[in-house]
C-alpha positions as CSV (number, residue, x, y, z in Angstrom):
1,M,70.9,130.3,243.1
2,K,69.0,133.4,244.6
3,V,68.9,137.1,244.1
4,R,68.8,139.6,247.0
5,F,67.7,143.2,246.2
6,D,68.1,146.0,248.5
7,R,65.4,148.4,247.3
8,E,66.4,151.2,249.7
9,T,69.8,151.4,248.0
10,C,68.3,151.4,244.6
11,I,68.6,154.8,242.9
12,G,66.4,154.2,240.0
13,M,68.9,154.0,237.0
14,F,67.1,150.8,235.9
15,Q,70.0,149.2,234.2
16,C,68.8,145.9,236.0
17,V,65.6,146.2,234.1
18,A,67.4,146.1,230.7
19,E,69.4,143.1,231.8
20,W,66.8,141.0,233.5
21,D,62.9,141.0,233.1
22,A,62.5,140.0,236.7
23,F,63.3,143.6,237.6
24,E,60.6,146.3,236.7
25,R,60.4,150.0,236.6
26,N,58.5,151.7,239.4
27,E,58.3,155.3,238.0
28,T,56.1,156.4,240.8
29,E,58.7,155.7,243.4
30,G,61.8,156.1,241.1
31,K,63.2,152.7,242.0
32,A,63.1,149.1,240.6
33,D,61.0,146.2,241.8
34,L,61.9,142.6,241.9
35,A,59.0,140.8,240.6
36,E,57.9,137.5,242.5
37,S,60.1,138.2,245.5
38,E,59.7,138.1,249.1
39,S,60.4,140.6,251.7
40,V,63.2,139.2,254.1
41,A,63.9,142.4,255.9
42,D,62.9,146.0,255.8
43,G,63.6,147.0,252.1
44,I,65.4,143.7,251.2
45,F,63.7,141.3,248.7
46,E,64.8,137.9,247.6
47,R,63.6,135.3,245.0
48,A,65.1,132.2,243.3
49,V,66.8,132.7,240.1
50,P,65.5,130.2,237.3
51,E,68.3,128.3,235.7
52,D,67.7,129.8,232.3
53,A,68.0,133.3,233.9
54,E,71.3,132.8,235.8
55,L,73.4,134.9,233.4
56,D,70.8,137.6,233.1
57,A,70.6,137.8,236.9
58,K,74.4,138.1,237.1
59,F,74.4,140.9,234.5
60,A,71.6,142.8,236.4
61,A,73.8,142.7,239.4
62,R,77.1,143.7,237.7
63,T,75.4,146.6,236.1
64,C,73.8,148.2,239.2
65,P,75.7,151.4,239.9
66,V,75.1,151.3,243.6
67,D,75.4,147.4,244.2
68,A,71.9,147.0,245.3
69,I,71.7,143.6,243.8
70,E,73.5,140.5,245.1
71,I,73.6,136.8,243.7
72,Y,74.2,133.8,245.9
73,D,74.7,130.2,245.0
74,D,72.6,127.5,246.5
75,D,75.2,127.2,249.4
76,G,74.7,130.7,250.4
77,E,78.1,131.9,248.8
78,K,78.0,135.3,247.2
79,L,78.9,135.1,243.6
80,V,78.2,138.7,242.6
């Protein structure tokens, strides 16, 4: 499973931070950061989701008010 985070879309409500510790507050820029992620396009970051964090990652995606977080299974199918 992997998470894709569109940082440009992020509006800094930080619900994701409360749901999964892979998301961190960046108060200076008013946006969240996805720890241990790689930039795959301008403003788009991805990382693998550890098996023990899959539920937390899904909750983070569901709580984002602007849908800046997407979750994909290992086959590339969008789950959230």
